FIZAMI-625012 format. One record per residue (C-alpha): residue in three letters; x, y, z. Coordinates in steps of 0.001 Angstrom, whole numbers, plus 500000, padded with zeros to 6 digits. Layout:
 code     px     py     pz
  ALA      X      Y      Z
...
This chain:
 code     px     py     pz
  MET 083408 293352 259553
  ALA 082450 289901 260763
  PHE 079632 288018 259178
  TRP 078033 284583 259558
  LEU 076170 282194 257115
  ALA 073842 280471 259529
  SER 072326 277186 258406
  LYS 070193 276714 261508
  ARG 069488 277836 264916
  GLN 071979 276535 267538
  GLY 070918 277730 270841
  GLN 069834 281243 269753
  ALA 066684 282981 271113
  SER 063326 281449 270212
  ASP 059675 282038 270889
  TRP 056340 280318 270138
  ILE 053594 280887 267521
  THR 050363 279083 267039
  ARG 050499 276750 264059
  PHE 048716 278478 261235
  ASP 049810 281943 262244
  PRO 048404 284191 259431
  ARG 051791 285789 258789
  PHE 053257 282539 257538
  TRP 050800 281494 254879
  THR 051745 282003 251224
  VAL 049907 281982 247897
  ASN 050763 280442 244546
  PHE 049273 280846 241040
  PRO 050066 280291 237408
  ARG 050940 283247 235089
  PRO 049206 285363 233914
  MET 046941 285160 237037
  VAL 048054 287154 240036
  ALA 047364 286792 243742
  SER 048679 288354 246901
  ILE 048302 287667 250600
  VAL 048251 290146 253532
  SER 047998 289281 257213
  THR 045250 291647 258509
  GLY 045411 290827 262218
  PRO 046780 288314 264747
  ALA 044185 285740 263600
  SER 043184 286928 260100
  LEU 044415 287194 256533
  ARG 043138 288316 253153
  VAL 043887 287005 249715
  ASP 043244 289122 246548
  ALA 043286 287481 243155
  ALA 043059 288597 239478
  PHE 041896 285824 237048
  LEU 042384 286030 233316
  ARG 041629 282505 232168
  LYS 038842 279963 232774
  GLY 041457 277515 234067
  ASP 043237 279839 236536
  LEU 043686 278122 239886
  GLY 045433 279664 242922
  GLY 046343 278242 246205
  LEU 046515 279389 249783
  ILE 049457 277406 251326
  TRP 050666 276359 254737
  ALA 053994 274504 254646
  SER 055178 272303 257462
  GLU 058754 273265 256719
  ASP 059734 276870 256790
  ALA 061950 277317 253709
  LEU 061375 281058 253296
  ASP 062528 282703 256497
  HIS 066044 283250 257578
  PRO 067319 280173 259451
  LEU 067610 282078 262658
  LEU 063980 283269 262403
  ALA 062254 280204 260875
  TYR 059582 278114 262660
  THR 060399 274497 263580
  THR 059474 271799 261071
  ASP 056568 269712 262399
  ARG 054818 267351 260049
  ASP 052679 265637 262700
  TYR 049027 267099 262658
  ALA 047517 264226 264691
  HIS 045020 265417 267222
  THR 045465 269075 265997
  SER 042419 271078 264893
  LEU 042090 274259 262909
  HIS 039081 276585 263040
  PHE 038408 279710 260984
  ARG 035757 281819 259445
  TRP 035675 281825 255637
  ARG 034389 284789 253660
  SER 034846 285202 249895
  GLY 033687 287017 246759
  GLY 034520 286627 243133
  VAL 035669 283051 243557
  GLU 033773 279805 243258
  PRO 031946 279389 246590
  LEU 032559 276572 249051
  ASP 029411 274676 247969
  ALA 030313 274713 244226
  VAL 031561 271703 242364
  TYR 034975 273502 241914
  GLY 034708 275185 245267
  PRO 037747 275558 247541
  THR 039429 272227 248177
  LEU 042085 271431 250778
  THR 044880 269423 249181
  ILE 047044 267569 251739
  GLU 050439 266439 250524
  GLY 052392 264019 252636
  ARG 052815 260288 253319
  ASP 050485 257604 254459
  GLU 050947 255386 257577
  SER 053328 253152 255602
  GLY 055492 256104 254433
  ALA 054294 256095 250823
  ALA 053800 259517 249262
  ARG 050200 260441 249056
  THR 047887 263314 248221
  TRP 044368 263747 249615
  TYR 041663 266195 248421
  VAL 039344 267297 251201
  ARG 036207 269347 250182
  LEU 036018 272267 252637
  TRP 032262 272464 252234
  ASN 031930 269066 254018
  TYR 033290 270700 257178
  ALA 031519 274073 256864
  GLU 028551 275648 258628
  GLY 027020 278527 256845
  THR 026791 279586 253264
  GLY 029180 279097 250376
  GLU 030598 282616 250884
  ASP 030378 282985 254684
  ALA 030946 279888 256809
  GLN 032602 278564 259954
  ILE 034977 275688 259178
  THR 036564 273228 261588
  LEU 039216 270734 260483
  ASP 040194 268015 262930
  PHE 043180 266508 261237
  SER 042730 263147 263023
  ASP 039140 262934 261633
  LEU 039482 264360 258000
  GLN 038152 262383 255096
  ALA 039059 263006 251447
  GLY 036534 262938 248604
  PHE 033692 265022 247192
  SER 031222 263713 249747
  LEU 031247 262045 253094
  PRO 032044 259380 254077
  GLY 035349 259284 252245
  GLU 038941 258094 252563
  ALA 040536 258826 255905
  VAL 043547 261208 255847
  TRP 046657 260043 257675
  PRO 047644 263214 259660
  GLY 051124 261974 260948
  ASP 053334 263093 258133
  ILE 052100 266071 256121
  ASP 054290 268375 254063
  ARG 051892 270982 252810
  LEU 048266 272158 252907
  PHE 046923 273906 249759
  ILE 043473 275528 249697
  SER 042429 276081 246083
  PHE 040425 278971 244702
  VAL 039192 279510 241125
  PRO 037070 282115 239256
  PRO 033363 281646 238673
  GLY 032870 279684 235471
  TYR 036081 277702 235992
  ASP 036443 274827 233532
  GLY 040192 274025 233642
  SER 040862 275294 230162
  ALA 043339 277964 228954
  ASP 040486 279936 227369
  PRO 040433 283603 228335
  LEU 037664 284935 230568
  PRO 035555 287667 228879
  ALA 037438 290252 231013
  GLU 039701 290157 233996
  ALA 037877 288753 237070
  GLU 038752 289858 240590
  GLY 038205 287734 243686
  TRP 038975 287781 247377
  ILE 039060 285571 250374
  GLU 039154 286609 254044
  ILE 040001 284034 256619
  SER 039524 285297 260157
  GLU 039045 283903 263711
  ILE 041933 281512 263042
  ALA 042299 279219 266144
  THR 044417 276155 266494
  ASP 043787 273598 269259
  GLY 044802 270189 270444
  ALA 048187 268588 270356
  ARG 051093 270379 268825
  ALA 049127 273543 268343
  MET 052202 275625 268975
  LEU 055439 275843 266997
  GLU 058792 277033 268212
  ILE 060121 279940 266005
  GLY 063462 281702 265946
  ASP 063348 285075 267661
  VAL 066968 286281 267131
  ILE 067279 290108 267153
  VAL 070554 291213 265522
  PRO 071608 294715 266796
  PRO 071425 297377 264123
  HIS 074631 297243 261950
  GLY 073951 300342 259879
  LEU 072993 298659 256580
  ALA 069887 299053 254560
  LEU 068216 296344 252542
  ALA 066701 295681 249079
  THR 064072 293159 248023
  GLY 061556 292661 245209
  PHE 057823 292017 244715
  ASP 058399 289450 241921
  ASP 060438 287313 244264
  GLN 058569 287760 247541
  GLY 055122 288918 246708
  VAL 053691 285537 247532
  GLN 054514 286040 251184
  THR 052892 288439 253578
  PRO 054498 291799 253980
  ALA 054555 291232 257802
  ARG 056730 288155 257355
  LEU 059307 289938 255197
  LEU 059430 292975 257444
  ARG 060002 290731 260550
  ASN 062997 289297 258837
  ILE 064332 292732 257817
  ARG 064082 294346 261214
  GLN 065230 291354 263324
  LEU 068307 290890 261157
  GLY 069464 294371 262110
  TYR 068550 296368 258879
  ARG 067448 299908 259276
  GLY 066943 303007 257200
  SER 065954 302325 253588
  VAL 064084 299310 252295
  ILE 064417 299401 248531
  LEU 061516 297537 247042
  TYR 061873 296660 243345
  VAL 058259 296497 242252
  GLY 059332 294084 239500
  MET 058782 293349 235931
  SER 056170 290548 235909
  HIS 053477 290737 238485
  TYR 052420 294301 239385
  PHE 050620 295417 236240
  ARG 047025 294901 235078
  LEU 046733 292605 232075
  THR 044200 292524 229204
  HIS 043709 289693 226737
  ASP 044484 290725 223227
  ALA 044734 288293 220262
  GLY 046041 285417 222312
  ALA 048401 287529 224470
  TYR 047954 289074 227834
  LEU 049352 292653 227609
  ALA 050121 295424 230048
  GLY 049093 299004 229414
  GLN 045678 298377 227836
  SER 043554 299680 230748
  ALA 043209 302969 232636
  ASP 044504 301532 235929
  PRO 048089 300321 235479
  LEU 048200 298245 238662
  ASN 046236 295049 239408
  THR 044319 294821 242660
  PRO 046441 292143 244341
  ALA 049596 294185 243763
  ARG 047923 297345 245141
  ALA 046770 295489 248280
  TRP 050218 294015 248883
  HIS 052213 297184 248359
  ARG 049885 299286 250507
  ALA 050350 296785 253354
  PHE 054080 296695 252729
  PHE 054513 300466 252818
  GLU 052273 300725 255954
  GLY 054315 298046 257683
  CYS 057529 299886 256863
  VAL 056223 303089 258372
  ALA 055057 301239 261541
  MET 058553 299819 262023
  GLY 060336 303076 261439
  LEU 061751 301846 258086
  SER 061873 304086 254991
  PRO 060625 302439 251847
  VAL 061913 303241 248364
  ALA 059739 302246 245383
  SER 061974 301043 242564
  LEU 060628 301006 239015
  SER 062575 299888 235997
  TYR 062129 299952 232204
  GLU 062074 296037 232243
  LEU 058944 294166 231502
  LEU 058247 290409 231025
  ASP 058487 289987 227273
  GLN 055229 287996 226897
  HIS 053222 290902 228500
  CYS 054858 293816 226600
  PRO 053191 295280 223521
  ASP 055433 294871 220424
  GLY 055595 298580 219721
  TRP 057030 299297 223153
  LYS 060091 297092 222866
  GLN 063610 298206 222142
  ARG 065080 296527 219043
  ASP 068541 296089 217593
  HIS 069507 297088 214029
  LEU 068146 293764 212738
  GLY 064732 294397 214213
  GLN 065236 291824 216933
  PRO 063548 292779 220265
  ALA 065633 293333 223409
  GLN 065551 290158 225410
  THR 067399 289418 228679
  GLY 068808 286050 229577
  TRP 066166 285300 232210
  THR 063800 282451 231712
  PRO 061201 283430 230511
  PRO 062834 286457 229025
  SER 062157 290026 229879
  THR 062382 292991 227524
  LEU 063189 296706 227832
  LEU 060732 299511 227123
  SER 061857 302049 224580
  PRO 062532 305567 225997
  ALA 061308 306834 222584
  SER 057942 305213 222751
  THR 055396 307755 223879
  GLN 052852 305135 224788
  ALA 055373 303031 226795
  MET 056673 306092 228643
  GLU 053257 307448 229471
  TRP 052228 304049 230881
  LEU 055432 303875 232909
  GLN 054725 307381 234326
  SER 051201 306276 235225
  VAL 052710 303249 237158
  ALA 055094 305579 238966
  ALA 052212 307849 239920
  ALA 050125 304958 241176
  PHE 052899 303750 243434
  THR 053435 307310 244633
  GLU 049753 307459 245696
  LEU 050197 304159 247576
  MET 053167 305542 249513
  LEU 051230 308725 250346
  ASP 048229 306684 251553
  ALA 050521 304698 253803
  GLY 051938 307886 255318
  ALA 055451 307138 253929
  PRO 057673 309812 252532
  VAL 057817 309554 248770
  ARG 061112 308038 247715
  PHE 061337 306835 244143
  GLN 064111 304997 242376
  VAL 064525 304788 238601
  GLY 066015 301251 238418
  GLU 068694 300607 235896
  PRO 067302 302549 232931
  TRP 069317 301722 229766
  TRP 069356 300830 226104
  TRP 069732 297149 226078
  THR 072894 295726 224593
  PHE 073380 292043 223802
  PRO 076616 290339 224794
  ASP 077734 290260 221162
  GLY 077540 294000 220942
  ARG 074259 294703 219374
  ILE 072600 297754 220878
  CYS 068886 298196 220794
  LEU 068378 301780 219409
  TYR 066264 300948 216388
  ASP 062603 300350 217401
  ALA 060206 302421 215224
  ALA 059864 305213 217782
  ALA 063564 305504 218279
  THR 064386 305430 214638
  ALA 061991 308261 214078
  ALA 063368 310221 216991
  PHE 066943 309772 215576
  GLY 066031 311245 212217
  GLY 064523 308296 210456
  SER 067658 306464 209248
  PRO 070215 306374 212042
  PRO 073513 304619 211322
  ALA 073560 300917 212258
  ILE 075803 299844 215098
  ALA 076260 296110 214742
  ASP 078810 295677 217476
  MET 079489 298095 220362
  ARG 082842 296327 220834
  ALA 084148 297577 217457
  SER 085631 300940 216605
  LEU 082927 303477 215971
  ASP 082843 306366 213543
  PRO 081638 309898 214379
  ALA 078204 309261 213078
  GLN 077747 306280 215363
  THR 079074 308099 218429
  ASP 076783 310975 217683
  LEU 073891 308538 217640
  LEU 074965 307226 221050
  ASP 075047 310708 222406
  ALA 071533 311378 221046
  ALA 070406 308090 222613
  GLY 071844 309224 225986
  THR 070021 312536 225737
  LEU 066759 310748 225006
  LEU 067215 308376 227880
  ALA 067910 311237 230240
  GLN 064837 313086 228996
  SER 062697 309947 229609
  THR 063971 309477 233237
  ALA 063399 313225 233900
  ALA 059798 312895 232680
  LEU 059390 309813 234883
  VAL 060620 311683 237945
  SER 058446 314750 237042
  ALA 055439 312412 236983
  VAL 056219 311266 240527
  ARG 056632 314912 241747
  THR 053321 315806 240159
  ALA 051500 312924 241821
  ALA 053123 313709 245156
  ALA 052552 317427 245153
  PRO 052675 319270 247493
  GLU 054653 316538 249349
  PRO 058444 316412 248559
  VAL 059962 313633 246594
  GLU 063424 312048 246821
  ALA 064453 310840 243393
  LEU 067138 308322 242997
  ALA 068766 306586 240010
  LEU 070337 303094 240100
  VAL 073234 302388 237740
  PHE 074935 299011 237136
  THR 078496 299806 236348
  PRO 079659 296414 234970
  THR 077222 296866 231987
  LEU 077316 300706 231623
  LEU 081141 300848 231753
  ALA 081931 297499 230231
  ALA 085641 297486 229298
  ASP 084994 295946 225863
  MET 082351 298565 225039
  PRO 084009 301896 225912
  GLU 081529 304091 224108
  LEU 078440 302550 225680
  LYS 078451 305158 228449
  ARG 077426 307822 225872
  ALA 074009 306148 225635
  ASN 073640 304536 229063
  LEU 075394 306888 231466
  PRO 074380 310165 229929
  LEU 075524 313532 231006
  GLY 071908 314458 231469
  TRP 071989 312440 234713
  ALA 074704 314657 236201
  ALA 073995 316192 239602
  PRO 071520 317550 240464
  ALA 069285 315595 238067
  PHE 068575 313087 240935
  ASP 068759 313660 244633
  ARG 071034 310722 244958
  LEU 072790 308209 242755
  GLN 072809 304476 243589
  VAL 075557 302220 242278
  GLU 075827 298471 242117
  ASP 078571 296312 240683
  TYR 078046 292815 241896
  ASP 079312 291104 238764
  TRP 082698 292642 239203
  LEU 082703 292285 242926
  THR 082058 288565 242938
  ALA 084544 288081 240120
  GLY 087310 289813 242132
  ALA 087558 292601 239452
  GLY 088708 295266 241926
  GLY 090546 297341 239331
  LEU 087468 297678 237181
  ARG 085379 298629 240281
  ARG 087827 301361 241264
  LYS 087998 302792 237771
  ALA 084205 302778 237603
  TYR 083870 304740 240822
  ALA 086304 307354 239513
  GLU 084540 307533 236107
  VAL 081040 307784 237627
  ASN 082200 310489 240039
  ALA 083934 312466 237318
  ARG 081095 312107 234788
  LEU 078050 312700 236988
  GLY 079506 314678 239910
  TYR 077668 313151 242878
  PRO 079744 313472 246012
  PRO 080078 310363 248242
  GLU 077384 311640 250650
  ALA 074943 311848 247644
  GLN 075645 308228 246652
  ASP 074313 304816 247841
  TYR 075955 301398 247210
  LEU 074050 298186 246661
  ALA 075974 295131 247590
  GLY 075186 291607 246386
  PHE 073757 289311 245134
  VAL 074283 285524 245031
  LEU 071983 284112 242406
  ASP 072859 280411 242818
  PRO 072819 278889 246332
  ALA 075865 276817 245350
  GLY 077772 280154 245130
  ASN 077249 281261 248762
  ALA 081036 281545 249194
  MET 080519 284849 247342
  TRP 079238 286331 250599
  ARG 082774 286714 251771
  LEU 083442 288978 248768
  ILE 080181 290770 249230
  ASP 080829 291441 252903
  ALA 084266 292742 252155
  GLY 082722 294863 249346
  ILE 080436 296380 252028
  ASP 083420 297297 254175
  GLU 085150 298790 251172
  ALA 081971 300850 250260
  LEU 081645 302123 253844
  SER 085203 303351 253737
  ARG 084143 305752 250932
  ALA 081529 307364 253339
  PRO 078487 306944 251091
  HIS 074980 308052 252246
  GLU 073843 304447 252718
  VAL 074841 300873 251864
  ALA 072063 298366 251121
  VAL 072331 294601 250727
  TRP 070742 293037 247617
  ALA 068592 291113 248375
  LEU 066430 289566 251144
  PRO 065583 286329 249311
  GLN 069309 285454 249074
  ILE 070023 286688 252604
  ALA 067268 284368 253945
  ARG 068217 281394 251715
  ASP 071924 281520 252603
  GLY 071548 282568 256207
  TYR 073730 285697 255838
  VAL 074119 287598 259094
  ARG 075956 290908 259258
  LEU 077369 291283 262627
  PRO 077431 294817 264101
  ALA 080702 296599 264760
  PRO 081864 296866 268466
  PRO 081177 300179 270100
  LEU 083629 302887 269045
  SER 084360 304004 272675
  GLY 086628 303171 275481
  ASP 088922 300095 275058
  HIS 086853 298756 272120
  ALA 088041 301734 270071
  MET 091595 300428 270293
  GLN 093459 299628 267074
  ALA 093567 295790 266680
  PHE 097036 295881 265014
  ASP 100029 298226 265250
  ASP 102022 298031 262148
  VAL 105306 298252 264026
  PRO 108161 295731 264383
  TYR 109111 294039 267622
  PRO 112056 296296 268751
  LEU 114519 293621 269752
  ALA 116354 291070 267770
  LEU 115496 287501 268552
  GLY 118486 285746 270144
  ARG 119828 282363 269041
  ASP 118117 280800 271986
  ALA 114638 282147 271143
  THR 112126 279259 270640
  ILE 109975 279058 267418
  THR 107180 276504 267378
  PRO 104986 275760 264424
  GLU 101775 274032 265559
  PHE 098827 272369 263902
  SER 095532 271091 265410
  THR 094844 267465 264553
  SER 092098 265178 265745
  VAL 093201 261631 266197
  ALA 090741 258819 266736
  MET 091841 255397 267712
  THR 089848 252441 266410
  ALA 089227 249310 268398
  SER 091781 247496 266281
  GLY 094498 250087 266951
  PHE 094326 251954 263637
  GLU 094245 255695 263702
  ARG 091924 258170 261924
  ARG 093463 261584 261689
  SER 091705 264824 260683
  SER 093724 268033 260234
  LEU 091579 270798 261606
  TRP 093863 273704 260481
  SER 095018 274069 256815
  ASN 098027 276148 258029
  ALA 100474 276015 260928
  ARG 100257 278742 263549
  LEU 103590 279925 265019
  ARG 104424 280376 268695
  PHE 107525 282201 269914
  ASP 109263 282761 273132
  VAL 111197 286048 272607
  GLY 112453 286251 276235
  PRO 115875 284725 275492
  GLY 116471 287658 273123
  VAL 116567 290145 275981
  ARG 120290 290661 276781
  SER 120503 293628 279053
  GLU 118509 295714 281508
  ALA 118204 298394 278834
  GLU 116609 295868 276474
  LEU 114447 294599 279384
  GLY 113121 298191 279676
  VAL 112411 298374 275930
  LEU 110456 295113 276193
  ILE 108379 296280 279167
  ALA 107584 299559 277396
  PHE 106591 297824 274259
  TYR 104449 295283 276046
  ARG 102623 298051 277878
  ALA 102116 300034 274652
  ARG 100453 296975 273150
  ARG 098136 296598 276132
  GLY 099487 293082 276524
  PRO 097743 290774 274050
  ALA 095231 293434 272993
  ARG 097214 294758 270006
  GLY 099186 292985 267467
  PHE 102614 293808 265950
  ARG 105163 292509 263469
  LEU 107834 289976 264314
  ARG 110654 288807 262024
  ASP 111057 285025 262260
  PRO 114859 284625 261944
  SER 114531 281129 260481
  ASP 111850 281993 257803
  PHE 111384 285420 256458
  SER 111789 285224 252679
  SER 109872 284013 249635
  ASN 113083 282527 248271
  GLY 113744 279451 250345
  MET 113711 280487 253920
  THR 116166 283414 254162
  GLY 117321 283997 250539
  MET 117150 287251 248599
  PRO 113673 287622 246900
  THR 113212 287417 243157
  PRO 110115 288313 241198
  LEU 109585 284623 240293
  ASP 109618 283138 243734
  GLN 106008 282407 244536
  GLU 103075 281887 242161
  LEU 100134 283945 243272
  GLY 097641 282892 240619
  THR 096542 283050 237045
  GLY 094807 285955 235444
  ASP 091303 285727 234052
  GLY 090997 289108 232464
  LEU 088883 290482 235392
  GLN 090666 289699 238711
  THR 092980 292408 239921
  GLY 093651 291224 243469
  PHE 096259 288545 244079
  ALA 097064 287533 247635
  LEU 100700 286966 248648
  VAL 101440 283394 249531
  LYS 104390 281078 250363
  ARG 104309 277358 249627
  TYR 105945 274677 251698
  GLY 106287 271387 249900
  GLU 105583 270524 246302
  GLY 102488 269913 244142
  ALA 099051 269312 245465
  ASP 100295 268413 248873
  ALA 102031 271739 249427
  GLN 100931 273905 252365
  VAL 099881 277343 251091
  ARG 100552 280052 253660
  ARG 099016 283491 253422
  ILE 101506 286340 253839
  THR 099807 289386 255216
  ARG 102779 291517 256452
  PRO 105377 291748 253630
  GLU 108139 294314 253726
  PHE 106910 296595 251019
  GLU 110417 297794 249908
  THR 111359 294285 248998
  LEU 108225 293405 246957
  LEU 108958 292290 243388
  VAL 106003 291408 241210
  SER 105933 289750 237732
  ILE 103410 288732 235122
  ASP 104488 285955 232881
  GLY 108025 286649 234018
  ALA 107978 290377 233199
  VAL 108773 292461 236291
  GLN 105896 294952 237015
  ALA 106469 298522 238250
  GLY 103959 301437 238712
  ASN 100816 299445 237861
  TRP 100085 297796 241197
  THR 099668 298689 244877
  LEU 099731 296676 248107
  ASP 096449 296428 250023
  ASP 097081 296192 253785
  THR 093523 296652 255036
  GLY 091337 294101 256869
  GLY 091036 290714 255214
  ASN 092852 292011 252171
  ALA 096099 292531 253959
  GLY 099017 291361 251862
  THR 097158 291540 248577
  ILE 098689 292906 245275
  MET 096075 295126 243590
  PHE 096774 295707 239805
  ASP 095469 298793 238085
  ASP 094525 296580 235185
  PRO 093599 292946 235422
  PRO 096269 290505 234140
  ALA 095326 288820 230916
  ASN 093515 285459 230792
  GLY 096112 282819 231461
  ALA 098837 285141 232597
  VAL 100773 283799 235616
  VAL 101360 286252 238490
  ARG 104422 285735 240732
  ALA 106100 287736 243473
  GLY 109034 287773 245757
  PHE 109367 289489 249132
  LEU 110625 289504 252728
  PHE 107963 289330 255360
  ASP 107167 289517 259046
  VAL 104733 287444 261115
  PRO 101716 289242 262618
  VAL 101710 288338 266367
  ARG 100500 289297 269805
  PHE 101667 288660 273313
  ALA 100096 285548 274467
  GLU 099424 286458 278135
  ASP 097914 289309 280106
  GLN 100901 289407 282426
  LEU 104601 289790 281941
  GLU 106448 288074 284829
  ILE 110025 289234 285224
  SER 112253 288566 288163
  GLY 114997 291216 288540
  ALA 117151 288842 290623
  ALA 116738 285984 288164
  PHE 117556 288200 285309
  ALA 120583 289600 287057
  ALA 121724 286028 287547
  GLY 121531 285393 283783
  GLU 118153 283643 283614
  ALA 116172 284893 280593
  PRO 112424 285729 281207
  SER 109735 283772 279347
  VAL 107753 286056 276975
  PRO 105385 283933 274896
  VAL 104073 285394 271563
  VAL 101503 283775 269275
  GLU 100726 284316 265535
  ILE 097597 286195 264572
  ARG 095398 284744 261800
  GLU 094695 287763 259512
  ALA 093476 286040 256341
  SER 092606 282580 255199
């Protein structure tokens, strides 16, 4: 299906908001402190904070440039605050009050009148009327003065990047010393009113029609924004159905200071107050919009906050650590304390969903025994060692051949993992009773079914997960998808289906994601993966995840209505029924922009990387019988509406122009050990200057494929669907460095160029050939 990476609005629908709309403020804070923000009304917001150190300092932020919303939904950048005023009521508790030495300060980041970067610090108390915890504040940006007391230095309002209102705990001293206990604070800003010049901002108001996809996001990534802001993006970008919310591994839990560390699981309430407030608002917002939230909880925890006894460990005693910075770790399914804490977390989120009026839908997110890239599997923490009999055999490398004792250990680990997930789901059902629960499990096949660790599935894809252990299975495979490892993906689908037995209608597929913005070209693969997943008729397909969708401007465009003329097949895989005569015209064409300079020199820009062919097939019509065939074929194609195949008599072979194909004719690419799909191409010219033409309509019976010169048979298929048309799909990926070549005969995908076919019977009888223009169809780049 078509998609778009939008970098900015270009004439799409827009609306207006007041500058300082409460939905578009954010919060920021240093770990281990936590804060969250919720817009509570059209002119109000609330910040909740949990402080752990005497130097914790959070900020309530308004940014002049909207770098968080999707480009089609962002508000316009406006750094000029001259003659603009902001008025609001401030109420707070548990933070230093407005009149304190370290009371809330407005930090203004921008440039002065000369353009030099500047930062000004404006004490809010200087502009407040009331008490330190309940005051009316008016900020006239053309009359603001920085400094602790007035008069101070004038603020230049004409070029401001960011406003940052600080908040700190009582007793703040700027140090890293721990507070005696966690301290909670809150701020409510209401009666927000903007007046004066530039009080309004234009904002994107695109509404993409529903396209049938669901969406995933995460609290760790987006919990600094208001739920209302996220949900606006979700709905207006066309997403419906499920909203899978990964509650995260770093910010939702309540922390306690313990011997220099801040650890989870040391208090009766597993969730901190800011996380509770944010998730409650998020679930309520989903329900109000008709979306169905799914709470996703994994076994992953930020390493610095995880008690040592809870961590999985390898046979050398090293804790499981992921490659993130800072690293996360994995909770041991054998640790009673860790699992009981995780169950209490699940129960707490269940209660929040119930309070919001949402159906309880719970995902166990990627539960596994961690395995390092060098093959060390983490089955040897103290609790696991005891559970496995006290002295389980060491597995130093999952990539090596394993003996029966080692595979028995993996089976036992799988059983223990399945028991732990069953207990987690049971805790959710108990907390939700008598309300029903939909339980889901998310599996990441590139890790669980890694080709170099064939026995890992014993531990990490246990038979204890087989249907009906969960109501639905959710699968993601983005590492393989974005690497082009189609063969591994297809094998994984088959193995998951055979091993766990969930039919397609009981499976979901998660598509994505693009970690690095420089890799946004991967969206083409992801979008094609969505189409491929939909062809398997799953219950639902969700895109992972909203932060990357917004960052890269991904827009999934809805399919045309499946009714009337729109339901017509776009291409009929049938050949043009008449031979092209010797007089048929064939015209390759390019599109080139030529600019003439004042001195007569030219600057030429080639707008197309490949030529497009035009034909006039009229001269091939030799008799009235053939004229009838042409008219019937034209009408069956509905004129230009449906494509067909045409053999170019001057160029239809991979070997030269018309030679017999050989398996070495055209180089398709070089294997990397993962890629299984290689598109058919034909080169014109030599070296770097050669034009590379995609061939999408080969004659299958003539296809000859080779790897490093060896002819291949029985281990590949030809994909002729959508953007993959004309792609060789190997069952197993060619080895790293192996050269893939192919030879073939081929047709050109074409359509009639005009909506009318003008034929004069008298002229034809007099020997004049009709004009029947045909144009090539672009099927793949």
